PyMOL Python script that loads the backbone (N, CA, C, O; Angstrom):
from pymol import cmd

cmd.read_pdbstr("""\
ATOM      1  N   MET A   1       0.839  -1.181   0.000  1.00  0.00           N
ATOM      2  CA  MET A   1       0.000   0.000   0.000  1.00  0.00           C
ATOM      3  C   MET A   1       0.882   1.241   0.000  1.00  0.00           C
ATOM      4  O   MET A   1       1.879   1.302   0.719  1.00  0.00           O
ATOM      5  N   ALA A   2       0.518   2.213  -0.794  1.00  0.00           N
ATOM      6  CA  ALA A   2       1.286   3.454  -0.893  1.00  0.00           C
ATOM      7  C   ALA A   2       1.121   4.283   0.373  1.00  0.00           C
ATOM      8  O   ALA A   2       0.039   4.333   0.959  1.00  0.00           O
ATOM      9  N   VAL A   3       2.194   4.928   0.784  1.00  0.00           N
ATOM     10  CA  VAL A   3       2.194   5.759   1.982  1.00  0.00           C
ATOM     11  C   VAL A   3       2.703   7.149   1.595  1.00  0.00           C
ATOM     12  O   VAL A   3       3.756   7.269   0.968  1.00  0.00           O
ATOM     13  N   GLU A   4       1.970   8.190   1.962  1.00  0.00           N
ATOM     14  CA  GLU A   4       2.394   9.561   1.688  1.00  0.00           C
ATOM     15  C   GLU A   4       3.531   9.942   2.631  1.00  0.00           C
ATOM     16  O   GLU A   4       3.455   9.700   3.836  1.00  0.00           O
ATOM     17  N   ILE A   5       4.580  10.538   2.080  1.00  0.00           N
ATOM     18  CA  ILE A   5       5.735  10.978   2.855  1.00  0.00           C
ATOM     19  C   ILE A   5       5.665  12.494   2.996  1.00  0.00           C
ATOM     20  O   ILE A   5       5.495  13.200   2.002  1.00  0.00           O
ATOM     21  N   LYS A   6       5.793  12.991   4.198  1.00  0.00           N
ATOM     22  CA  LYS A   6       5.776  14.430   4.452  1.00  0.00           C
ATOM     23  C   LYS A   6       7.199  14.985   4.357  1.00  0.00           C
ATOM     24  O   LYS A   6       8.160  14.309   4.724  1.00  0.00           O
ATOM     25  N   GLY A   7       7.324  16.202   3.870  1.00  0.00           N
ATOM     26  CA  GLY A   7       8.633  16.853   3.797  1.00  0.00           C
ATOM     27  C   GLY A   7       9.403  16.458   2.543  1.00  0.00           C
ATOM     28  O   GLY A   7       8.876  15.793   1.652  1.00  0.00           O
ATOM     29  N   ASP A   8      10.663  16.884   2.498  1.00  0.00           N
ATOM     30  CA  ASP A   8      11.529  16.608   1.355  1.00  0.00           C
ATOM     31  C   ASP A   8      12.022  15.176   1.406  1.00  0.00           C
ATOM     32  O   ASP A   8      12.510  14.708   2.434  1.00  0.00           O
ATOM     33  N   LEU A   9      11.890  14.498   0.298  1.00  0.00           N
ATOM     34  CA  LEU A   9      12.399  13.139   0.202  1.00  0.00           C
ATOM     35  C   LEU A   9      13.927  13.170   0.116  1.00  0.00           C
ATOM     36  O   LEU A   9      14.618  12.393   0.775  1.00  0.00           O
ATOM     37  N   VAL A  10      14.428  14.073  -0.703  1.00  0.00           N
ATOM     38  CA  VAL A  10      15.872  14.232  -0.842  1.00  0.00           C
ATOM     39  C   VAL A  10      16.181  15.713  -0.704  1.00  0.00           C
ATOM     40  O   VAL A  10      15.596  16.541  -1.402  1.00  0.00           O
ATOM     41  N   HIS A  11      17.081  16.043   0.178  1.00  0.00           N
ATOM     42  CA  HIS A  11      17.502  17.429   0.354  1.00  0.00           C
ATOM     43  C   HIS A  11      18.954  17.536  -0.081  1.00  0.00           C
ATOM     44  O   HIS A  11      19.857  17.060   0.608  1.00  0.00           O
ATOM     45  N   ARG A  12      19.170  18.161  -1.221  1.00  0.00           N
ATOM     46  CA  ARG A  12      20.519  18.272  -1.766  1.00  0.00           C
ATOM     47  C   ARG A  12      21.058  19.676  -1.584  1.00  0.00           C
ATOM     48  O   ARG A  12      20.319  20.655  -1.689  1.00  0.00           O
ATOM     49  N   CYS A  13      22.319  19.767  -1.318  1.00  0.00           N
ATOM     50  CA  CYS A  13      23.011  21.058  -1.297  1.00  0.00           C
ATOM     51  C   CYS A  13      23.332  21.421  -2.742  1.00  0.00           C
ATOM     52  O   CYS A  13      23.727  20.556  -3.524  1.00  0.00           O
ATOM     53  N   PRO A  14      23.168  22.674  -3.097  1.00  0.00           N
ATOM     54  CA  PRO A  14      23.517  23.063  -4.467  1.00  0.00           C
ATOM     55  C   PRO A  14      25.011  22.845  -4.725  1.00  0.00           C
ATOM     56  O   PRO A  14      25.849  23.122  -3.867  1.00  0.00           O
ATOM     57  N   LEU A  15      25.319  22.352  -5.902  1.00  0.00           N
ATOM     58  CA  LEU A  15      26.721  22.132  -6.263  1.00  0.00           C
ATOM     59  C   LEU A  15      27.428  23.424  -6.629  1.00  0.00           C
ATOM     60  O   LEU A  15      28.631  23.564  -6.409  1.00  0.00           O
ATOM     61  N   TYR A  16      26.683  24.369  -7.188  1.00  0.00           N
ATOM     62  CA  TYR A  16      27.285  25.586  -7.720  1.00  0.00           C
ATOM     63  C   TYR A  16      26.581  26.812  -7.156  1.00  0.00           C
ATOM     64  O   TYR A  16      25.416  26.746  -6.765  1.00  0.00           O
ATOM     65  N   ASP A  17      27.293  27.923  -7.118  1.00  0.00           N
ATOM     66  CA  ASP A  17      26.743  29.177  -6.601  1.00  0.00           C
ATOM     67  C   ASP A  17      26.079  29.965  -7.734  1.00  0.00           C
ATOM     68  O   ASP A  17      26.556  31.028  -8.132  1.00  0.00           O
ATOM     69  N   TRP A  18      24.971  29.422  -8.242  1.00  0.00           N
ATOM     70  CA  TRP A  18      24.311  30.034  -9.389  1.00  0.00           C
ATOM     71  C   TRP A  18      23.838  31.452  -9.094  1.00  0.00           C
ATOM     72  O   TRP A  18      23.906  32.314  -9.969  1.00  0.00           O
ATOM     73  N   ASP A  19      23.360  31.710  -7.880  1.00  0.00           N
ATOM     74  CA  ASP A  19      22.881  33.063  -7.572  1.00  0.00           C
ATOM     75  C   ASP A  19      24.002  34.086  -7.751  1.00  0.00           C
ATOM     76  O   ASP A  19      23.753  35.203  -8.205  1.00  0.00           O
ATOM     77  N   LYS A  20      25.197  33.725  -7.410  1.00  0.00           N
ATOM     78  CA  LYS A  20      26.350  34.614  -7.585  1.00  0.00           C
ATOM     79  C   LYS A  20      26.747  34.689  -9.052  1.00  0.00           C
ATOM     80  O   LYS A  20      26.935  35.782  -9.587  1.00  0.00           O
ATOM     81  N   TRP A  21      26.877  33.540  -9.708  1.00  0.00           N
ATOM     82  CA  TRP A  21      27.378  33.497 -11.070  1.00  0.00           C
ATOM     83  C   TRP A  21      26.382  34.001 -12.100  1.00  0.00           C
ATOM     84  O   TRP A  21      26.778  34.341 -13.215  1.00  0.00           O
ATOM     85  N   LEU A  22      25.100  34.058 -11.758  1.00  0.00           N
ATOM     86  CA  LEU A  22      24.082  34.539 -12.697  1.00  0.00           C
ATOM     87  C   LEU A  22      23.608  35.936 -12.323  1.00  0.00           C
ATOM     88  O   LEU A  22      22.445  36.282 -12.532  1.00  0.00           O
ATOM     89  N   ASN A  23      24.513  36.736 -11.769  1.00  0.00           N
ATOM     90  CA  ASN A  23      24.169  38.081 -11.293  1.00  0.00           C
ATOM     91  C   ASN A  23      24.284  39.156 -12.376  1.00  0.00           C
ATOM     92  O   ASN A  23      24.133  40.340 -12.074  1.00  0.00           O
ATOM     93  N   GLY A  24      24.543  38.777 -13.615  1.00  0.00           N
ATOM     94  CA  GLY A  24      24.640  39.740 -14.705  1.00  0.00           C
ATOM     95  C   GLY A  24      26.068  40.126 -15.060  1.00  0.00           C
ATOM     96  O   GLY A  24      26.304  40.738 -16.102  1.00  0.00           O
ATOM     97  N   LYS A  25      27.011  39.780 -14.213  1.00  0.00           N
ATOM     98  CA  LYS A  25      28.413  40.057 -14.513  1.00  0.00           C
ATOM     99  C   LYS A  25      28.998  38.902 -15.310  1.00  0.00           C
ATOM    100  O   LYS A  25      28.452  37.799 -15.309  1.00  0.00           O
ATOM    101  N   GLN A  26      30.112  39.158 -15.992  1.00  0.00           N
ATOM    102  CA  GLN A  26      30.773  38.109 -16.751  1.00  0.00           C
ATOM    103  C   GLN A  26      31.710  37.332 -15.831  1.00  0.00           C
ATOM    104  O   GLN A  26      32.475  37.913 -15.061  1.00  0.00           O
ATOM    105  N   TRP A  27      31.633  36.000 -15.930  1.00  0.00           N
ATOM    106  CA  TRP A  27      32.445  35.118 -15.092  1.00  0.00           C
ATOM    107  C   TRP A  27      33.238  34.165 -15.962  1.00  0.00           C
ATOM    108  O   TRP A  27      32.740  33.672 -16.974  1.00  0.00           O
ATOM    109  N   LEU A  28      34.489  33.904 -15.561  1.00  0.00           N
ATOM    110  CA  LEU A  28      35.294  32.854 -16.160  1.00  0.00           C
ATOM    111  C   LEU A  28      35.392  31.742 -15.125  1.00  0.00           C
ATOM    112  O   LEU A  28      35.982  31.927 -14.061  1.00  0.00           O
ATOM    113  N   LEU A  29      34.812  30.590 -15.439  1.00  0.00           N
ATOM    114  CA  LEU A  29      34.760  29.457 -14.518  1.00  0.00           C
ATOM    115  C   LEU A  29      35.619  28.339 -15.084  1.00  0.00           C
ATOM    116  O   LEU A  29      35.487  27.969 -16.251  1.00  0.00           O
ATOM    117  N   SER A  30      36.500  27.807 -14.248  1.00  0.00           N
ATOM    118  CA  SER A  30      37.499  26.844 -14.700  1.00  0.00           C
ATOM    119  C   SER A  30      37.171  25.418 -14.260  1.00  0.00           C
ATOM    120  O   SER A  30      36.744  25.178 -13.130  1.00  0.00           O
ATOM    121  N   GLN A  31      37.385  24.474 -15.190  1.00  0.00           N
ATOM    122  CA  GLN A  31      37.195  23.064 -14.882  1.00  0.00           C
ATOM    123  C   GLN A  31      38.263  22.630 -13.878  1.00  0.00           C
ATOM    124  O   GLN A  31      39.438  22.968 -14.021  1.00  0.00           O
ATOM    125  N   GLY A  32      37.842  21.883 -12.871  1.00  0.00           N
ATOM    126  CA  GLY A  32      38.758  21.441 -11.830  1.00  0.00           C
ATOM    127  C   GLY A  32      38.883  22.422 -10.679  1.00  0.00           C
ATOM    128  O   GLY A  32      39.438  22.090  -9.631  1.00  0.00           O
ATOM    129  N   VAL A  33      38.367  23.634 -10.871  1.00  0.00           N
ATOM    130  CA  VAL A  33      38.362  24.649  -9.814  1.00  0.00           C
ATOM    131  C   VAL A  33      36.927  24.983  -9.435  1.00  0.00           C
ATOM    132  O   VAL A  33      36.525  24.833  -8.282  1.00  0.00           O
ATOM    133  N   ASP A  34      36.162  25.437 -10.422  1.00  0.00           N
ATOM    134  CA  ASP A  34      34.779  25.852 -10.190  1.00  0.00           C
ATOM    135  C   ASP A  34      33.766  24.750 -10.510  1.00  0.00           C
ATOM    136  O   ASP A  34      32.663  24.744  -9.965  1.00  0.00           O
ATOM    137  N   PHE A  35      34.132  23.836 -11.377  1.00  0.00           N
ATOM    138  CA  PHE A  35      33.263  22.713 -11.716  1.00  0.00           C
ATOM    139  C   PHE A  35      34.119  21.509 -12.079  1.00  0.00           C
ATOM    140  O   PHE A  35      35.263  21.652 -12.510  1.00  0.00           O
ATOM    141  N   GLU A  36      33.544  20.309 -11.896  1.00  0.00           N
ATOM    142  CA  GLU A  36      34.298  19.073 -12.128  1.00  0.00           C
ATOM    143  C   GLU A  36      33.835  18.307 -13.359  1.00  0.00           C
ATOM    144  O   GLU A  36      34.558  17.437 -13.846  1.00  0.00           O
ATOM    145  N   VAL A  37      32.666  18.606 -13.864  1.00  0.00           N
ATOM    146  CA  VAL A  37      32.102  17.869 -14.998  1.00  0.00           C
ATOM    147  C   VAL A  37      32.723  18.359 -16.301  1.00  0.00           C
ATOM    148  O   VAL A  37      33.513  19.304 -16.309  1.00  0.00           O
ATOM    149  N   ALA A  38      32.358  17.709 -17.395  1.00  0.00           N
ATOM    150  CA  ALA A  38      32.831  18.142 -18.710  1.00  0.00           C
ATOM    151  C   ALA A  38      32.346  19.568 -18.996  1.00  0.00           C
ATOM    152  O   ALA A  38      31.291  19.991 -18.523  1.00  0.00           O
ATOM    153  N   GLN A  39      33.132  20.277 -19.766  1.00  0.00           N
ATOM    154  CA  GLN A  39      32.810  21.661 -20.111  1.00  0.00           C
ATOM    155  C   GLN A  39      31.406  21.770 -20.719  1.00  0.00           C
ATOM    156  O   GLN A  39      30.642  22.663 -20.353  1.00  0.00           O
ATOM    157  N   ALA A  40      31.068  20.875 -21.634  1.00  0.00           N
ATOM    158  CA  ALA A  40      29.747  20.908 -22.282  1.00  0.00           C
ATOM    159  C   ALA A  40      28.629  20.626 -21.286  1.00  0.00           C
ATOM    160  O   ALA A  40      27.556  21.221 -21.378  1.00  0.00           O
ATOM    161  N   SER A  41      28.867  19.732 -20.342  1.00  0.00           N
ATOM    162  CA  SER A  41      27.860  19.431 -19.318  1.00  0.00           C
ATOM    163  C   SER A  41      27.633  20.629 -18.412  1.00  0.00           C
ATOM    164  O   SER A  41      26.496  20.931 -18.050  1.00  0.00           O
ATOM    165  N   PHE A  42      28.711  21.313 -18.044  1.00  0.00           N
ATOM    166  CA  PHE A  42      28.570  22.497 -17.202  1.00  0.00           C
ATOM    167  C   PHE A  42      27.829  23.602 -17.947  1.00  0.00           C
ATOM    168  O   PHE A  42      27.007  24.309 -17.363  1.00  0.00           O
ATOM    169  N   ARG A  43      28.119  23.749 -19.227  1.00  0.00           N
ATOM    170  CA  ARG A  43      27.427  24.749 -20.042  1.00  0.00           C
ATOM    171  C   ARG A  43      25.927  24.480 -20.037  1.00  0.00           C
ATOM    172  O   ARG A  43      25.130  25.403 -19.868  1.00  0.00           O
ATOM    173  N   SER A  44      25.543  23.227 -20.221  1.00  0.00           N
ATOM    174  CA  SER A  44      24.119  22.863 -20.193  1.00  0.00           C
ATOM    175  C   SER A  44      23.502  23.161 -18.833  1.00  0.00           C
ATOM    176  O   SER A  44      22.385  23.673 -18.759  1.00  0.00           O
ATOM    177  N   ALA A  45      24.216  22.845 -17.759  1.00  0.00           N
ATOM    178  CA  ALA A  45      23.717  23.114 -16.411  1.00  0.00           C
ATOM    179  C   ALA A  45      23.529  24.612 -16.194  1.00  0.00           C
ATOM    180  O   ALA A  45      22.563  25.032 -15.557  1.00  0.00           O
ATOM    181  N   ALA A  46      24.449  25.421 -16.723  1.00  0.00           N
ATOM    182  CA  ALA A  46      24.347  26.876 -16.582  1.00  0.00           C
ATOM    183  C   ALA A  46      23.109  27.404 -17.304  1.00  0.00           C
ATOM    184  O   ALA A  46      22.394  28.254 -16.774  1.00  0.00           O
ATOM    185  N   PHE A  47      22.856  26.899 -18.516  1.00  0.00           N
ATOM    186  CA  PHE A  47      21.651  27.316 -19.244  1.00  0.00           C
ATOM    187  C   PHE A  47      20.388  26.926 -18.491  1.00  0.00           C
ATOM    188  O   PHE A  47      19.441  27.710 -18.431  1.00  0.00           O
ATOM    189  N   MET A  48      20.358  25.738 -17.919  1.00  0.00           N
ATOM    190  CA  MET A  48      19.184  25.302 -17.157  1.00  0.00           C
ATOM    191  C   MET A  48      18.992  26.148 -15.901  1.00  0.00           C
ATOM    192  O   MET A  48      17.863  26.503 -15.564  1.00  0.00           O
ATOM    193  N   ALA A  49      20.085  26.477 -15.202  1.00  0.00           N
ATOM    194  CA  ALA A  49      19.992  27.301 -13.997  1.00  0.00           C
ATOM    195  C   ALA A  49      19.482  28.701 -14.336  1.00  0.00           C
ATOM    196  O   ALA A  49      18.679  29.268 -13.596  1.00  0.00           O
ATOM    197  N   ALA A  50      19.949  29.252 -15.451  1.00  0.00           N
ATOM    198  CA  ALA A  50      19.482  30.573 -15.878  1.00  0.00           C
ATOM    199  C   ALA A  50      17.999  30.529 -16.218  1.00  0.00           C
ATOM    200  O   ALA A  50      17.236  31.391 -15.781  1.00  0.00           O
ATOM    201  N   ARG A  51      17.586  29.532 -16.995  1.00  0.00           N
ATOM    202  CA  ARG A  51      16.175  29.410 -17.388  1.00  0.00           C
ATOM    203  C   ARG A  51      15.279  29.276 -16.159  1.00  0.00           C
ATOM    204  O   ARG A  51      14.201  29.868 -16.105  1.00  0.00           O
ATOM    205  N   LYS A  52      15.727  28.496 -15.173  1.00  0.00           N
ATOM    206  CA  LYS A  52      14.958  28.310 -13.941  1.00  0.00           C
ATOM    207  C   LYS A  52      14.723  29.645 -13.220  1.00  0.00           C
ATOM    208  O   LYS A  52      13.721  29.808 -12.524  1.00  0.00           O
ATOM    209  N   ARG A  53      15.641  30.586 -13.388  1.00  0.00           N
ATOM    210  CA  ARG A  53      15.545  31.904 -12.746  1.00  0.00           C
ATOM    211  C   ARG A  53      14.930  32.959 -13.665  1.00  0.00           C
ATOM    212  O   ARG A  53      14.900  34.140 -13.316  1.00  0.00           O
ATOM    213  N   GLY A  54      14.443  32.545 -14.831  1.00  0.00           N
ATOM    214  CA  GLY A  54      13.832  33.483 -15.769  1.00  0.00           C
ATOM    215  C   GLY A  54      14.841  34.343 -16.499  1.00  0.00           C
ATOM    216  O   GLY A  54      14.509  35.439 -16.952  1.00  0.00           O
ATOM    217  N   LEU A  55      16.077  33.860 -16.623  1.00  0.00           N
ATOM    218  CA  LEU A  55      17.150  34.605 -17.270  1.00  0.00           C
ATOM    219  C   LEU A  55      17.575  33.929 -18.559  1.00  0.00           C
ATOM    220  O   LEU A  55      17.265  32.761 -18.797  1.00  0.00           O
ATOM    221  N   LYS A  56      18.282  34.669 -19.380  1.00  0.00           N
ATOM    222  CA  LYS A  56      18.955  34.146 -20.562  1.00  0.00           C
ATOM    223  C   LYS A  56      20.441  34.096 -20.228  1.00  0.00           C
ATOM    224  O   LYS A  56      20.888  34.712 -19.260  1.00  0.00           O
ATOM    225  N   LEU A  57      21.206  33.358 -21.036  1.00  0.00           N
ATOM    226  CA  LEU A  57      22.625  33.182 -20.750  1.00  0.00           C
ATOM    227  C   LEU A  57      23.441  33.211 -22.026  1.00  0.00           C
ATOM    228  O   LEU A  57      23.049  32.645 -23.046  1.00  0.00           O
ATOM    229  N   THR A  58      24.572  33.874 -21.955  1.00  0.00           N
ATOM    230  CA  THR A  58      25.597  33.783 -22.987  1.00  0.00           C
ATOM    231  C   THR A  58      26.717  32.948 -22.401  1.00  0.00           C
ATOM    232  O   THR A  58      27.154  33.194 -21.277  1.00  0.00           O
ATOM    233  N   ALA A  59      27.189  31.957 -23.155  1.00  0.00           N
ATOM    234  CA  ALA A  59      28.261  31.083 -22.679  1.00  0.00           C
ATOM    235  C   ALA A  59      29.244  30.833 -23.810  1.00  0.00           C
ATOM    236  O   ALA A  59      28.839  30.548 -24.937  1.00  0.00           O
ATOM    237  N   ARG A  60      30.523  30.937 -23.515  1.00  0.00           N
ATOM    238  CA  ARG A  60      31.578  30.711 -24.489  1.00  0.00           C
ATOM    239  C   ARG A  60      32.650  29.803 -23.896  1.00  0.00           C
ATOM    240  O   ARG A  60      33.104  30.046 -22.778  1.00  0.00           O
ATOM    241  N   PRO A  61      33.066  28.761 -24.621  1.00  0.00           N
ATOM    242  CA  PRO A  61      34.172  27.942 -24.139  1.00  0.00           C
ATOM    243  C   PRO A  61      35.459  28.759 -24.154  1.00  0.00           C
ATOM    244  O   PRO A  61      35.627  29.664 -24.971  1.00  0.00           O
ATOM    245  N   ALA A  62      36.357  28.428 -23.247  1.00  0.00           N
ATOM    246  CA  ALA A  62      37.603  29.183 -23.127  1.00  0.00           C
ATOM    247  C   ALA A  62      38.648  28.323 -22.434  1.00  0.00           C
ATOM    248  O   ALA A  62      38.406  27.161 -22.107  1.00  0.00           O
ATOM    249  N   LYS A  63      39.805  28.913 -22.219  1.00  0.00           N
ATOM    250  CA  LYS A  63      40.842  28.341 -21.362  1.00  0.00           C
ATOM    251  C   LYS A  63      41.256  29.443 -20.403  1.00  0.00           C
ATOM    252  O   LYS A  63      41.260  30.621 -20.763  1.00  0.00           O
ATOM    253  N   ASP A  64      41.607  29.056 -19.174  1.00  0.00           N
ATOM    254  CA  ASP A  64      42.030  30.061 -18.200  1.00  0.00           C
ATOM    255  C   ASP A  64      43.535  30.297 -18.296  1.00  0.00           C
ATOM    256  O   ASP A  64      44.192  29.749 -19.182  1.00  0.00           O
ATOM    257  N   ASP A  65      44.075  31.094 -17.408  1.00  0.00           N
ATOM    258  CA  ASP A  65      45.505  31.435 -17.460  1.00  0.00           C
ATOM    259  C   ASP A  65      46.420  30.262 -17.084  1.00  0.00           C
ATOM    260  O   ASP A  65      47.636  30.345 -17.261  1.00  0.00           O
ATOM    261  N   GLN A  66      45.842  29.175 -16.570  1.00  0.00           N
ATOM    262  CA  GLN A  66      46.602  27.955 -16.273  1.00  0.00           C
ATOM    263  C   GLN A  66      46.417  26.916 -17.383  1.00  0.00           C
ATOM    264  O   GLN A  66      46.811  25.761 -17.219  1.00  0.00           O
ATOM    265  N   ASP A  67      45.826  27.315 -18.502  1.00  0.00           N
ATOM    266  CA  ASP A  67      45.560  26.462 -19.655  1.00  0.00           C
ATOM    267  C   ASP A  67      44.556  25.340 -19.361  1.00  0.00           C
ATOM    268  O   ASP A  67      44.552  24.308 -20.031  1.00  0.00           O
ATOM    269  N   ARG A  68      43.699  25.558 -18.343  1.00  0.00           N
ATOM    270  CA  ARG A  68      42.618  24.609 -18.041  1.00  0.00           C
ATOM    271  C   ARG A  68      41.408  24.967 -18.889  1.00  0.00           C
ATOM    272  O   ARG A  68      41.202  26.130 -19.237  1.00  0.00           O
ATOM    273  N   LEU A  69      40.601  23.946 -19.223  1.00  0.00           N
ATOM    274  CA  LEU A  69      39.333  24.226 -19.889  1.00  0.00           C
ATOM    275  C   LEU A  69      38.488  25.107 -18.981  1.00  0.00           C
ATOM    276  O   LEU A  69      38.474  24.927 -17.763  1.00  0.00           O
ATOM    277  N   ALA A  70      37.795  26.047 -19.572  1.00  0.00           N
ATOM    278  CA  ALA A  70      36.985  26.991 -18.805  1.00  0.00           C
ATOM    279  C   ALA A  70      35.799  27.411 -19.659  1.00  0.00           C
ATOM    280  O   ALA A  70      35.666  27.009 -20.815  1.00  0.00           O
ATOM    281  N   ILE A  71      34.956  28.218 -19.069  1.00  0.00           N
ATOM    282  CA  ILE A  71      33.802  28.746 -19.797  1.00  0.00           C
ATOM    283  C   ILE A  71      33.491  30.141 -19.276  1.00  0.00           C
ATOM    284  O   ILE A  71      33.474  30.380 -18.069  1.00  0.00           O
ATOM    285  N   TYR A  72      33.245  31.062 -20.212  1.00  0.00           N
ATOM    286  CA  TYR A  72      32.743  32.385 -19.855  1.00  0.00           C
ATOM    287  C   TYR A  72      31.233  32.294 -19.811  1.00  0.00           C
ATOM    288  O   TYR A  72      30.626  31.730 -20.722  1.00  0.00           O
ATOM    289  N   ILE A  73      30.608  32.836 -18.770  1.00  0.00           N
ATOM    290  CA  ILE A  73      29.151  32.922 -18.730  1.00  0.00           C
ATOM    291  C   ILE A  73      28.742  34.325 -18.310  1.00  0.00           C
ATOM    292  O   ILE A  73      29.440  34.995 -17.549  1.00  0.00           O
ATOM    293  N   GLN A  74      27.603  34.748 -18.819  1.00  0.00           N
ATOM    294  CA  GLN A  74      26.989  36.010 -18.404  1.00  0.00           C
ATOM    295  C   GLN A  74      25.491  35.873 -18.581  1.00  0.00           C
ATOM    296  O   GLN A  74      25.004  35.581 -19.673  1.00  0.00           O
ATOM    297  N   ALA A  75      24.770  36.087 -17.500  1.00  0.00           N
ATOM    298  CA  ALA A  75      23.311  36.023 -17.520  1.00  0.00           C
ATOM    299  C   ALA A  75      22.745  37.412 -17.792  1.00  0.00           C
ATOM    300  O   ALA A  75      23.370  38.426 -17.480  1.00  0.00           O
ATOM    301  N   TYR A  76      21.551  37.439 -18.380  1.00  0.00           N
ATOM    302  CA  TYR A  76      20.868  38.706 -18.637  1.00  0.00           C
ATOM    303  C   TYR A  76      19.360  38.473 -18.655  1.00  0.00           C
ATOM    304  O   TYR A  76      18.889  37.355 -18.866  1.00  0.00           O
ATOM    305  N   SER A  77      18.625  39.540 -18.432  1.00  0.00           N
ATOM    306  CA  SER A  77      17.162  39.445 -18.442  1.00  0.00           C
ATOM    307  C   SER A  77      16.665  39.444 -19.887  1.00  0.00           C
ATOM    308  O   SER A  77      17.166  40.203 -20.716  1.00  0.00           O
ATOM    309  N   PRO A  78      15.681  38.594 -20.191  1.00  0.00           N
ATOM    310  CA  PRO A  78      15.129  38.606 -21.547  1.00  0.00           C
ATOM    311  C   PRO A  78      14.366  39.906 -21.786  1.00  0.00           C
ATOM    312  O   PRO A  78      13.838  40.514 -20.855  1.00  0.00           O
ATOM    313  N   LYS A  79      14.320  40.311 -23.022  1.00  0.00           N
ATOM    314  CA  LYS A  79      13.619  41.568 -23.343  1.00  0.00           C
ATOM    315  C   LYS A  79      12.184  41.322 -23.672  1.00  0.00           C
ATOM    316  O   LYS A  79      11.447  42.264 -23.965  1.00  0.00           O
TER     317      LYS A  79
END
""", "prot")
cmd.dss("prot")
cmd.show_as("cartoon", "prot")
cmd.util.cbc("prot")
cmd.orient("prot")
């Protein structure tokens, strides 16, 4: 028989500081420092986080000053 569960079934801590990184400023985020997943996976996660907040996102692959894979992101409000 099914039983209703009260409260959160799973309570996860956010992996990334999206509120900070989606503040409208341009950010360079480095693999192995700011994120651990593949660059393309992080890019997808950033787009989903922006959409969830009603924002649009510009994202560009890059390398940081240590020659690590990185990504530039900048969130903005849709017009």
